[in-house]
MOPAC internal coordinates of N, CA, C and O (Angstrom, degrees):
PM7 1SCF
backbone

  N    0.0000 0     0.00 0     0.00 0    0    0    0
  C    1.4473 1     0.00 0     0.00 0    1    0    0
  C    1.5307 1   111.30 1     0.00 0    2    1    0
  O    1.2310 1   120.49 1   162.10 1    3    2    1
  N    1.3254 1   116.68 1   -17.90 1    3    2    1
  C    1.4581 1   119.01 1  -178.91 1    5    3    2
  C    1.5230 1   111.33 1   -64.20 1    6    5    3
  O    1.2310 1   120.68 1   139.72 1    7    6    5
  N    1.3334 1   116.31 1   -40.28 1    7    6    5
  C    1.4644 1   119.59 1   178.23 1    9    7    6
  C    1.5163 1   111.73 1   -61.53 1   10    9    7
  O    1.2310 1   120.99 1   142.86 1   11   10    9
  N    1.3099 1   115.72 1   -37.14 1   11   10    9
  C    1.4626 1   121.52 1   177.24 1   13   11   10
  C    1.5247 1   110.85 1   -63.47 1   14   13   11
  O    1.2310 1   120.90 1   137.64 1   15   14   13
  N    1.3057 1   115.89 1   -42.36 1   15   14   13
  C    1.4752 1   120.61 1   179.60 1   17   15   14
  C    1.5235 1   111.38 1   -64.41 1   18   17   15
  O    1.2310 1   121.09 1   135.81 1   19   18   17
  N    1.3183 1   115.52 1   -44.19 1   19   18   17
  C    1.4650 1   119.94 1   179.36 1   21   19   18
  C    1.5273 1   109.97 1   -64.63 1   22   21   19
  O    1.2310 1   120.50 1   137.04 1   23   22   21
  N    1.3293 1   116.66 1   -42.96 1   23   22   21
  C    1.4617 1   120.74 1  -178.75 1   25   23   22
  C    1.5238 1   111.61 1   -63.12 1   26   25   23
  O    1.2310 1   120.21 1   135.36 1   27   26   25
  N    1.3270 1   117.21 1   -44.64 1   27   26   25
  C    1.4705 1   120.24 1  -179.72 1   29   27   26
  C    1.5293 1   109.94 1   -62.16 1   30   29   27
  O    1.2310 1   120.36 1   135.47 1   31   30   29
  N    1.3206 1   116.92 1   -44.53 1   31   30   29
  C    1.4633 1   120.24 1  -178.30 1   33   31   30
  C    1.5239 1   111.28 1   -66.47 1   34   33   31
  O    1.2310 1   119.84 1   135.22 1   35   34   33
  N    1.3256 1   117.92 1   -44.78 1   35   34   33
  C    1.4683 1   120.43 1   178.97 1   37   35   34
  C    1.5256 1   111.69 1   -65.13 1   38   37   35
  O    1.2310 1   120.32 1   141.45 1   39   38   37
  N    1.3274 1   117.00 1   -38.55 1   39   38   37
  C    1.4598 1   120.37 1   177.22 1   41   39   38
  C    1.5239 1   110.46 1   -65.06 1   42   41   39
  O    1.2310 1   120.49 1   139.19 1   43   42   41
  N    1.3252 1   116.67 1   -40.81 1   43   42   41
  C    1.4641 1   120.57 1   178.64 1   45   43   42
  C    1.5262 1   111.00 1   -63.17 1   46   45   43
  O    1.2310 1   120.42 1   135.62 1   47   46   45
  N    1.3152 1   116.81 1   -44.38 1   47   46   45
  C    1.4708 1   120.17 1   179.22 1   49   47   46
  C    1.5295 1   110.61 1   -64.72 1   50   49   47
  O    1.2310 1   120.53 1   139.14 1   51   50   49
  N    1.3254 1   116.59 1   -40.86 1   51   50   49
  C    1.4646 1   120.50 1   178.02 1   53   51   50
  C    1.5215 1   111.06 1   -62.17 1   54   53   51
  O    1.2310 1   120.34 1   136.49 1   55   54   53
  N    1.3296 1   116.96 1   -43.51 1   55   54   53
  C    1.4638 1   120.41 1   178.27 1   57   55   54
  C    1.5235 1   111.33 1   -63.48 1   58   57   55
  O    1.2310 1   120.27 1   143.43 1   59   58   57
  N    1.3098 1   117.09 1   -36.57 1   59   58   57
  C    1.4623 1   120.17 1   177.20 1   61   59   58
  C    1.5314 1   110.37 1   -62.27 1   62   61   59
  O    1.2310 1   120.61 1   135.03 1   63   62   61
  N    1.3273 1   116.44 1   -44.97 1   63   62   61
  C    1.4607 1   120.50 1  -179.68 1   65   63   62
  C    1.5225 1   111.98 1   -66.71 1   66   65   63
  O    1.2310 1   120.25 1   138.83 1   67   66   65
  N    1.3343 1   117.13 1   -41.17 1   67   66   65
  C    1.4664 1   121.59 1   179.39 1   69   67   66
  C    1.5281 1   110.71 1   -62.93 1   70   69   67
  O    1.2310 1   120.53 1   145.35 1   71   70   69
  N    1.3241 1   116.59 1   -34.65 1   71   70   69
  C    1.4651 1   121.40 1  -179.44 1   73   71   70
  C    1.5267 1   113.17 1   -87.66 1   74   73   71
  O    1.2310 1   120.07 1  -169.09 1   75   74   73
  N    1.3309 1   117.48 1    10.91 1   75   74   73
  C    1.4524 1   121.00 1   175.51 1   77   75   74
  C    1.5102 1   115.30 1    78.75 1   78   77   75
  O    1.2310 1   120.01 1  -168.01 1   79   78   77
  N    1.3161 1   117.58 1    11.99 1   79   78   77
  C    1.4622 1   120.76 1   178.05 1   81   79   78
  C    1.5285 1   108.52 1   -83.68 1   82   81   79
  O    1.2310 1   120.49 1   -26.50 1   83   82   81
  N    1.3081 1   116.67 1   153.50 1   83   82   81
  C    1.4606 1   119.74 1   177.84 1   85   83   82
  C    1.5274 1   109.61 1   -87.39 1   86   85   83
  O    1.2310 1   121.30 1   -24.87 1   87   86   85
  N    1.3114 1   115.11 1   155.13 1   87   86   85
  C    1.4566 1   119.64 1   176.94 1   89   87   86
  C    1.5296 1   109.51 1   -69.32 1   90   89   87
  O    1.2310 1   120.19 1   -40.09 1   91   90   89
  N    1.3179 1   117.24 1   139.91 1   91   90   89
  C    1.4619 1   119.01 1   178.11 1   93   91   90
  C    1.5296 1   110.07 1   -71.45 1   94   93   91
  O    1.2310 1   120.80 1   -30.32 1   95   94   93
  N    1.3220 1   116.08 1   149.68 1   95   94   93
  C    1.4613 1   119.77 1   174.17 1   97   95   94
  C    1.5292 1   108.40 1   -71.74 1   98   97   95
  O    1.2310 1   121.18 1    -8.92 1   99   98   97
  N    1.3089 1   115.35 1   171.08 1   99   98   97
  C    1.4609 1   119.85 1  -179.79 1  101   99   98
  C    1.5260 1   110.78 1   -58.43 1  102  101   99
  O    1.2310 1   120.16 1   136.02 1  103  102  101
  N    1.3082 1   117.30 1   -43.98 1  103  102  101
  C    1.4619 1   121.77 1  -179.39 1  105  103  102
  C    1.5320 1   110.47 1   -66.08 1  106  105  103
  O    1.2310 1   119.98 1   141.59 1  107  106  105
  N    1.3259 1   117.64 1   -38.41 1  107  106  105
  C    1.4730 1   120.98 1   177.51 1  109  107  106
  C    1.5222 1   111.57 1   -70.07 1  110  109  107
  O    1.2310 1   120.46 1   153.27 1  111  110  109
  N    1.3297 1   116.74 1   -26.73 1  111  110  109
  C    1.4616 1   121.60 1  -177.03 1  113  111  110
  C    1.5294 1   112.07 1   -81.64 1  114  113  111
  O    1.2310 1   119.73 1   156.16 1  115  114  113
  N    1.3285 1   118.12 1   -23.84 1  115  114  113
  C    1.4671 1   121.58 1  -178.26 1  117  115  114
  C    1.5323 1   114.31 1   -58.32 1  118  117  115
  O    1.2310 1   118.62 1   135.69 1  119  118  117
  N    1.3440 1   120.24 1   -44.31 1  119  118  117
  C    1.4687 1   118.30 1   177.40 1  121  119  118
  C    1.5356 1   112.71 1   -61.98 1  122  121  119
  O    1.2310 1   120.56 1   146.17 1  123  122  121
  N    1.3314 1   116.54 1   -33.83 1  123  122  121
  C    1.4690 1   119.84 1   176.14 1  125  123  122
  C    1.5271 1   109.76 1   -63.48 1  126  125  123
  O    1.2310 1   120.32 1   133.39 1  127  126  125
  N    1.3156 1   117.00 1   -46.61 1  127  126  125
  C    1.4657 1   121.07 1  -178.48 1  129  127  126
  C    1.5302 1   110.03 1   -61.69 1  130  129  127
  O    1.2310 1   120.04 1   135.38 1  131  130  129
  N    1.3109 1   117.53 1   -44.62 1  131  130  129
  C    1.4725 1   121.03 1   179.84 1  133  131  130
  C    1.5314 1   110.74 1   -63.13 1  134  133  131
  O    1.2310 1   120.35 1   132.66 1  135  134  133
  N    1.3243 1   116.94 1   -47.34 1  135  134  133
  C    1.4679 1   120.43 1   178.57 1  137  135  134
  C    1.5101 1   112.32 1   -64.20 1  138  137  135
  O    1.2310 1   120.69 1   140.62 1  139  138  137
  N    1.3192 1   116.29 1   -39.38 1  139  138  137
  C    1.4643 1   121.73 1   179.08 1  141  139  138
  C    1.5226 1   110.55 1   -61.53 1  142  141  139
  O    1.2310 1   120.45 1   132.30 1  143  142  141
  N    1.3314 1   116.75 1   -47.70 1  143  142  141
  C    1.4658 1   120.71 1  -179.33 1  145  143  142
  C    1.5215 1   112.44 1   -62.85 1  146  145  143
  O    1.2310 1   120.62 1   136.70 1  147  146  145
  N    1.3135 1   116.41 1   -43.30 1  147  146  145
  C    1.4701 1   119.79 1   179.26 1  149  147  146
  C    1.5238 1   110.73 1   -65.50 1  150  149  147
  O    1.2310 1   120.37 1   137.61 1  151  150  149
  N    1.3373 1   116.89 1   -42.39 1  151  150  149
  C    1.4636 1   120.26 1   179.39 1  153  151  150
  C    1.5310 1   111.11 1   -64.78 1  154  153  151
  O    1.2310 1   120.10 1   140.14 1  155  154  153
  N    1.3266 1   117.42 1   -39.86 1  155  154  153
  C    1.4604 1   120.88 1  -178.73 1  157  155  154
  C    1.5212 1   112.26 1   -66.54 1  158  157  155
  O    1.2310 1   119.80 1   152.14 1  159  158  157
  N    1.3321 1   117.99 1   -27.86 1  159  158  157
  C    1.4646 1   120.19 1   178.17 1  161  159  158
  C    1.5271 1   111.69 1   -63.77 1  162  161  159
  O    1.2310 1   120.48 1   154.72 1  163  162  161
  N    1.3215 1   116.68 1   -25.28 1  163  162  161
  C    1.4619 1   119.82 1  -176.53 1  165  163  162
  C    1.5198 1   113.13 1   -82.14 1  166  165  163
  O    1.2310 1   119.54 1   171.57 1  167  166  165
  N    1.3130 1   118.49 1    -8.43 1  167  166  165
  C    1.4726 1   118.69 1  -174.35 1  169  167  166
  C    1.5180 1   113.64 1  -130.88 1  170  169  167
  O    1.2310 1   119.48 1  -158.85 1  171  170  169
  N    1.2976 1   118.59 1    21.15 1  171  170  169
  C    1.4594 1   121.00 1  -177.30 1  173  171  170
  C    1.5276 1   109.92 1   -58.47 1  174  173  171
  O    1.2310 1   121.12 1   -55.44 1  175  174  173
  N    1.3064 1   115.47 1   124.56 1  175  174  173
  C    1.4571 1   121.35 1   175.68 1  177  175  174
  C    1.5156 1   115.86 1    84.18 1  178  177  175
  O    1.2310 1   118.88 1   179.03 1  179  178  177
  N    1.2965 1   119.74 1    -0.97 1  179  178  177
  C    1.4614 1   121.31 1   178.38 1  181  179  178
  C    1.5244 1   107.81 1   -93.92 1  182  181  179
  O    1.2310 1   120.99 1   -61.36 1  183  182  181
  N    1.3132 1   115.72 1   118.64 1  183  182  181
  C    1.4622 1   120.70 1  -175.86 1  185  183  182
  C    1.5268 1   111.35 1   -61.19 1  186  185  183
  O    1.2310 1   120.82 1   -52.42 1  187  186  185
  N    1.3210 1   116.04 1   127.58 1  187  186  185
  C    1.4548 1   121.74 1   176.05 1  189  187  186
  C    1.5144 1   115.56 1    79.86 1  190  189  187
  O    1.2310 1   119.88 1   172.99 1  191  190  189
  N    1.3243 1   117.84 1    -7.01 1  191  190  189
  C    1.4563 1   119.71 1  -176.24 1  193  191  190
  C    1.5176 1   112.76 1   -82.07 1  194  193  191
  O    1.2310 1   120.51 1   163.58 1  195  194  193
  N    1.3147 1   116.63 1   -16.42 1  195  194  193
  C    1.4665 1   120.35 1  -176.42 1  197  195  194
  C    1.5128 1   112.53 1   -52.29 1  198  197  195
  O    1.2310 1   120.74 1   128.35 1  199  198  197
  N    1.2985 1   116.19 1   -51.65 1  199  198  197
  C    1.4558 1   119.47 1  -176.42 1  201  199  198
  C    1.5226 1   111.74 1   -74.90 1  202  201  199
  O    1.2310 1   120.31 1   142.38 1  203  202  201
  N    1.3068 1   117.00 1   -37.62 1  203  202  201
  C    1.4659 1   120.05 1  -175.08 1  205  203  202
  C    1.5254 1   112.79 1   -60.64 1  206  205  203
  O    1.2310 1   120.15 1   142.05 1  207  206  205
  N    1.3307 1   117.31 1   -37.95 1  207  206  205
  C    1.4660 1   119.20 1  -179.68 1  209  207  206
  C    1.5186 1   112.04 1   -79.30 1  210  209  207
  O    1.2310 1   120.32 1   163.35 1  211  210  209
  N    1.3280 1   116.99 1   -16.65 1  211  210  209
  C    1.4619 1   121.18 1  -178.33 1  213  211  210
  C    1.5333 1   111.45 1   -91.49 1  214  213  211
  O    1.2310 1   119.64 1   164.81 1  215  214  213
  N    1.3122 1   118.29 1   -15.19 1  215  214  213
  C    1.4677 1   120.82 1  -177.40 1  217  215  214
  C    1.5325 1   113.65 1   -55.01 1  218  217  215
  O    1.2310 1   118.81 1   135.06 1  219  218  217
  N    1.3296 1   119.88 1   -44.94 1  219  218  217
  C    1.4720 1   118.26 1   177.59 1  221  219  218
  C    1.5269 1   112.87 1   -62.45 1  222  221  219
  O    1.2310 1   120.39 1   147.29 1  223  222  221
  N    1.3144 1   116.86 1   -32.71 1  223  222  221
  C    1.4639 1   120.92 1   178.18 1  225  223  222
  C    1.5286 1   109.62 1   -67.32 1  226  225  223
  O    1.2310 1   120.57 1   138.52 1  227  226  225
  N    1.3290 1   116.51 1   -41.48 1  227  226  225
  C    1.4697 1   120.64 1   177.91 1  229  227  226
  C    1.5265 1   110.80 1   -62.70 1  230  229  227
  O    1.2310 1   120.59 1   138.80 1  231  230  229
  N    1.3124 1   116.48 1   -41.20 1  231  230  229
  C    1.4686 1   120.54 1  -179.31 1  233  231  230
  C    1.5311 1   111.37 1   -67.83 1  234  233  231
  O    1.2310 1   120.84 1   135.40 1  235  234  233
  N    1.3272 1   116.00 1   -44.60 1  235  234  233
  C    1.4624 1   119.52 1  -174.42 1  237  235  234
  C    1.5330 1   112.91 1   -75.55 1  238  237  235
  O    1.2310 1   120.48 1   133.80 1  239  238  237
  N    1.3212 1   116.68 1   -46.20 1  239  238  237
  C    1.4574 1   119.43 1  -170.54 1  241  239  238
  C    1.5314 1   114.20 1   -96.30 1  242  241  239
  O    1.2310 1   120.02 1   155.96 1  243  242  241
  N    1.3326 1   117.56 1   -24.04 1  243  242  241
  C    1.4637 1   119.19 1   179.30 1  245  243  242
  C    1.5223 1   112.31 1  -111.79 1  246  245  243
  O    1.2310 1   120.30 1   178.82 1  247  246  245
  N    1.3321 1   117.03 1    -1.18 1  247  246  245
  C    1.4530 1   121.04 1   175.12 1  249  247  246
  C    1.5180 1   114.97 1    72.92 1  250  249  247
  O    1.2310 1   120.11 1  -147.25 1  251  250  249
  N    1.3177 1   117.40 1    32.75 1  251  250  249
  C    1.4593 1   120.66 1  -179.94 1  253  251  250
  C    1.5268 1   110.72 1   -68.09 1  254  253  251
  O    1.2310 1   120.85 1   -43.28 1  255  254  253
  N    1.3195 1   115.99 1   136.72 1  255  254  253
  C    1.4661 1   121.76 1   174.92 1  257  255  254
  C    1.5274 1   108.23 1   -88.29 1  258  257  255
  O    1.2310 1   120.18 1    -7.77 1  259  258  257
  N    1.3140 1   117.26 1   172.23 1  259  258  257
  C    1.4694 1   120.16 1   179.18 1  261  259  258
  C    1.5279 1   111.17 1   -64.03 1  262  261  259
  O    1.2310 1   120.13 1   147.49 1  263  262  261
  N    1.3285 1   117.36 1   -32.51 1  263  262  261
  C    1.4647 1   120.35 1   177.53 1  265  263  262
  C    1.5273 1   111.03 1   -67.18 1  266  265  263
  O    1.2310 1   120.83 1   139.10 1  267  266  265
  N    1.3299 1   116.03 1   -40.90 1  267  266  265
  C    1.4635 1   120.05 1   178.72 1  269  267  266
  C    1.5291 1   110.88 1   -66.82 1  270  269  267
  O    1.2310 1   120.40 1   142.50 1  271  270  269
  N    1.3310 1   116.84 1   -37.50 1  271  270  269
  C    1.4634 1   121.11 1   176.70 1  273  271  270
  C    1.5280 1   109.92 1   -62.25 1  274  273  271
  O    1.2310 1   120.55 1   135.76 1  275  274  273
  N    1.3269 1   116.55 1   -44.24 1  275  274  273
  C    1.4673 1   120.56 1   178.62 1  277  275  274
  C    1.5204 1   111.14 1   -61.36 1  278  277  275
  O    1.2310 1   120.65 1   138.65 1  279  278  277
  N    1.3141 1   116.36 1   -41.35 1  279  278  277
  C    1.4545 1   120.69 1  -178.87 1  281  279  278
  C    1.5285 1   111.94 1   -68.26 1  282  281  279
  O    1.2310 1   119.94 1   137.98 1  283  282  281
  N    1.3154 1   117.72 1   -42.02 1  283  282  281
  C    1.4623 1   118.91 1  -179.70 1  285  283  282
  C    1.5305 1   111.16 1   -68.84 1  286  285  283
  O    1.2310 1   120.02 1   146.62 1  287  286  285
  N    1.3304 1   117.57 1   -33.38 1  287  286  285
  C    1.4723 1   120.43 1   175.29 1  289  287  286
  C    1.5218 1   109.61 1   -63.87 1  290  289  287
  O    1.2310 1   120.25 1   134.96 1  291  290  289
  N    1.3242 1   117.12 1   -45.04 1  291  290  289
  C    1.4637 1   121.36 1   179.97 1  293  291  290
  C    1.5204 1   110.70 1   -61.35 1  294  293  291
  O    1.2310 1   120.11 1   133.02 1  295  294  293
  N    1.3116 1   117.40 1   -46.98 1  295  294  293
  C    1.4642 1   120.79 1   179.52 1  297  295  294
  C    1.5212 1   111.35 1   -62.92 1  298  297  295
  O    1.2310 1   120.52 1   140.33 1  299  298  297
  N    1.3190 1   116.62 1   -39.67 1  299  298  297
  C    1.4647 1   120.89 1   179.82 1  301  299  298
  C    1.5286 1   110.84 1   -64.72 1  302  301  299
  O    1.2310 1   120.36 1   135.27 1  303  302  301
  N    1.3340 1   116.91 1   -44.73 1  303  302  301
  C    1.4634 1   121.01 1  -179.54 1  305  303  302
  C    1.5313 1   110.49 1   -63.77 1  306  305  303
  O    1.2310 1   120.27 1   144.17 1  307  306  305
  N    1.3202 1   117.09 1   -35.83 1  307  306  305
  C    1.4586 1   120.83 1   179.91 1  309  307  306
  C    1.5229 1   113.01 1   -71.62 1  310  309  307
  O    1.2310 1   119.70 1   143.60 1  311  310  309
  N    1.3133 1   118.19 1   -36.40 1  311  310  309
  C    1.4635 1   119.18 1  -175.57 1  313  311  310
  C    1.5336 1   114.07 1   -96.82 1  314  313  311
  O    1.2310 1   118.95 1   164.14 1  315  314  313
  N    1.3046 1   119.61 1   -15.86 1  315  314  313
  C    1.4657 1   121.71 1  -175.79 1  317  315  314
  C    1.5289 1   113.57 1   -59.28 1  318  317  315
  O    1.2310 1   118.75 1   138.18 1  319  318  317
  N    1.3373 1   120.00 1   -41.82 1  319  318  317
  C    1.4751 1   118.27 1   178.51 1  321  319  318
  C    1.5285 1   113.33 1   -60.79 1  322  321  319
  O    1.2310 1   120.16 1   147.09 1  323  322  321
  N    1.3159 1   117.31 1   -32.91 1  323  322  321
  C    1.4605 1   119.77 1   179.32 1  325  323  322
  C    1.5293 1   110.66 1   -69.46 1  326  325  323
  O    1.2310 1   120.44 1   141.02 1  327  326  325
  N    1.3212 1   116.77 1   -38.98 1  327  326  325
  C    1.4579 1   120.19 1   176.18 1  329  327  326
  C    1.5164 1   111.73 1   -64.14 1  330  329  327
  O    1.2310 1   120.37 1   138.71 1  331  330  329
  N    1.3190 1   116.89 1   -41.29 1  331  330  329
  C    1.4616 1   121.31 1   177.71 1  333  331  330
  C    1.5232 1   110.49 1   -63.38 1  334  333  331
  O    1.2310 1   120.68 1   136.55 1  335  334  333
  N    1.3213 1   116.31 1   -43.45 1  335  334  333
  C    1.4638 1   121.02 1   178.05 1  337  335  334
  C    1.5255 1   110.90 1   -58.25 1  338  337  335
  O    1.2310 1   120.45 1   133.57 1  339  338  337
  N    1.3248 1   116.74 1   -46.43 1  339  338  337
  C    1.4554 1   119.84 1  -178.86 1  341  339  338
  C    1.5249 1   111.98 1   -67.09 1  342  341  339
  O    1.2310 1   120.01 1   144.17 1  343  342  341
  N    1.3175 1   117.59 1   -35.83 1  343  342  341
  C    1.4647 1   120.29 1   176.35 1  345  343  342
  C    1.5245 1   110.99 1   -63.27 1  346  345  343
  O    1.2310 1   120.15 1   134.78 1  347  346  345
  N    1.3260 1   117.32 1   -45.22 1  347  346  345
  C    1.4671 1   121.85 1  -178.92 1  349  347  346
  C    1.5231 1   110.27 1   -65.31 1  350  349  347
  O    1.2310 1   120.35 1   133.79 1  351  350  349
  N    1.3337 1   116.93 1   -46.21 1  351  350  349
  C    1.4653 1   120.27 1   179.99 1  353  351  350
  C    1.5310 1   111.01 1   -65.03 1  354  353  351
  O    1.2310 1   120.18 1   141.09 1  355  354  353
  N    1.3230 1   117.27 1   -38.91 1  355  354  353
  C    1.4658 1   120.56 1   177.97 1  357  355  354
  C    1.5141 1   112.04 1   -64.56 1  358  357  355
  O    1.2310 1   120.36 1   139.20 1  359  358  357
  N    1.3224 1   116.92 1   -40.80 1  359  358  357
  C    1.4622 1   120.61 1   177.59 1  361  359  358
  C    1.5204 1   110.70 1   -63.74 1  362  361  359
  O    1.2310 1   120.36 1   138.15 1  363  362  361
  N    1.3337 1   116.92 1   -41.85 1  363  362  361
  C    1.4622 1   121.08 1   178.43 1  365  363  362
  C    1.5192 1   111.85 1   -64.53 1  366  365  363
  O    1.2310 1   120.44 1   136.19 1  367  366  365
  N    1.3147 1   116.77 1   -43.81 1  367  366  365
  C    1.4676 1   120.99 1   179.36 1  369  367  366
  C    1.5299 1   110.58 1   -63.96 1  370  369  367
  O    1.2310 1   120.53 1   140.81 1  371  370  369
  N    1.3160 1   116.60 1   -39.19 1  371  370  369
  C    1.4644 1   120.52 1   177.71 1  373  371  370
  C    1.5237 1   110.61 1   -62.60 1  374  373  371
  O    1.2310 1   120.12 1   137.29 1  375  374  373
  N    1.3293 1   117.38 1   -42.71 1  375  374  373
  C    1.4648 1   121.39 1   179.70 1  377  375  374
  C    1.5293 1   111.17 1   -64.14 1  378  377  375
  O    1.2310 1   120.35 1   137.17 1  379  378  377
  N    1.3380 1   116.94 1   -42.83 1  379  378  377
  C    1.4671 1   120.97 1   178.99 1  381  379  378
  C    1.5305 1   109.84 1   -64.62 1  382  381  379
  O    1.2310 1   120.42 1   137.23 1  383  382  381
  N    1.3223 1   116.79 1   -42.77 1  383  382  381
  C    1.4598 1   120.20 1   178.59 1  385  383  382
  C    1.5172 1   112.55 1   -62.55 1  386  385  383
  O    1.2310 1   120.42 1   136.65 1  387  386  385
  N    1.3296 1   116.81 1   -43.35 1  387  386  385
  C    1.4671 1   120.24 1   177.67 1  389  387  386
  C    1.5234 1   111.43 1   -62.70 1  390  389  387
  O    1.2310 1   120.44 1   140.09 1  391  390  389
  N    1.3289 1   116.77 1   -39.91 1  391  390  389
  C    1.4620 1   119.82 1   178.94 1  393  391  390
  C    1.5168 1   110.33 1   -61.19 1  394  393  391
  O    1.2310 1   120.11 1   136.89 1  395  394  393
  N    1.3132 1   117.39 1   -43.11 1  395  394  393
  C    1.4745 1   121.12 1  -179.96 1  397  395  394
  C    1.5277 1   110.81 1   -63.29 1  398  397  395
  O    1.2310 1   120.36 1   139.43 1  399  398  397
  N    1.3080 1   116.92 1   -40.57 1  399  398  397
  C    1.4679 1   120.03 1   178.19 1  401  399  398
  C    1.5233 1   109.97 1   -64.40 1  402  401  399
  O    1.2310 1   120.09 1   134.75 1  403  402  401
  N    1.3177 1   117.42 1   -45.25 1  403  402  401
  C    1.4610 1   120.70 1  -178.84 1  405  403  402
  C    1.5199 1   111.85 1   -65.51 1  406  405  403
  O    1.2310 1   119.69 1   143.68 1  407  406  405
  N    1.3401 1   118.20 1   -36.32 1  407  406  405
  C    1.4618 1   121.20 1   177.50 1  409  407  406
  C    1.5251 1   109.40 1   -65.84 1  410  409  407
  O    1.2310 1   120.10 1   136.13 1  411  410  409
  N    1.3176 1   117.42 1   -43.87 1  411  410  409
  C    1.4693 1   120.49 1   179.52 1  413  411  410
  C    1.5265 1   111.38 1   -64.52 1  414  413  411
  O    1.2310 1   120.19 1   143.96 1  415  414  413
  N    1.2987 1   117.24 1   -36.04 1  415  414  413
  C    1.4600 1   120.76 1   177.92 1  417  415  414
  C    1.5264 1   111.72 1   -82.55 1  418  417  415
  O    1.2310 1   120.83 1   179.09 1  419  418  417
  N    1.3225 1   116.01 1    -0.91 1  419  418  417
  C    1.4695 1   123.64 1  -179.70 1  421  419  418
  C    1.5301 1   112.62 1    59.43 1  422  421  419
  O    1.2310 1   121.40 1  -147.57 1  423  422  421
  N    1.3293 1   114.92 1    32.43 1  423  422  421
  C    1.4638 1   119.11 1   175.95 1  425  423  422
  C    1.5231 1   111.01 1   -82.30 1  426  425  423
  O    1.2310 1   120.82 1   157.17 1  427  426  425
  N    1.3318 1   116.04 1   -22.83 1  427  426  425
  C    1.4741 1   119.83 1   172.51 1  429  427  426
  C    1.5149 1   107.60 1  -132.29 1  430  429  427
  O    1.2310 1   120.19 1   -31.59 1  431  430  429
  N    1.2936 1   117.25 1   148.41 1  431  430  429
  C    1.4504 1   122.47 1   178.89 1  433  431  430
  C    1.5111 1   108.22 1   -92.03 1  434  433  431
  O    1.2310 1   120.01 1   -60.35 1  435  434  433
  N    1.3240 1   117.59 1   119.65 1  435  434  433
  C    1.4620 1   122.33 1  -175.33 1  437  435  434
  C    1.5275 1   110.76 1   -59.70 1  438  437  435
  O    1.2310 1   119.22 1   141.37 1  439  438  437
  N    1.3288 1   119.09 1   -38.63 1  439  438  437
  C    1.4672 1   122.45 1  -177.61 1  441  439  438
  C    1.5267 1   110.71 1   -64.32 1  442  441  439
  O    1.2310 1   119.88 1   140.56 1  443  442  441
  N    1.3173 1   117.83 1   -39.44 1  443  442  441
  C    1.4549 1   120.81 1   179.76 1  445  443  442
  C    1.5260 1   111.91 1   -77.01 1  446  445  443
  O    1.2310 1   120.87 1   155.15 1  447  446  445
  N    1.3251 1   115.95 1   -24.85 1  447  446  445
  C    1.4703 1   120.80 1  -177.24 1  449  447  446
  C    1.5287 1   111.40 1   -72.14 1  450  449  447
  O    1.2310 1   120.16 1   146.75 1  451  450  449
  N    1.3201 1   117.29 1   -33.25 1  451  450  449
  C    1.4699 1   119.98 1  -179.30 1  453  451  450
  C    1.4784 1   109.16 1   -77.74 1  454  453  451
  O    1.2310 1   120.10 1   180.00 1  455  454  453

């Protein structure tokens, strides 16, 4: 979920810059971070809910207009399957790598594992 959080925040900042808005200062950005974290706690593990619960935070603390909200939803829907794909493939690669390490260390017997 961390990649999702980083992606939403970077996309939001990019949209702000594209729309001619200035970047918030660190102090102005803190309420967004606090609201974002609290909102994200309510949707852990629910597919597609990450952005939906954060939209009010984007509107209130970063000044997103309805057009910007529509655009960030569209971008999120377009890129989310690729993030999911990479998460699944990364988890699989990690499992295969761990198995190879354990076989080399003889912590598991390959013949019994198959």
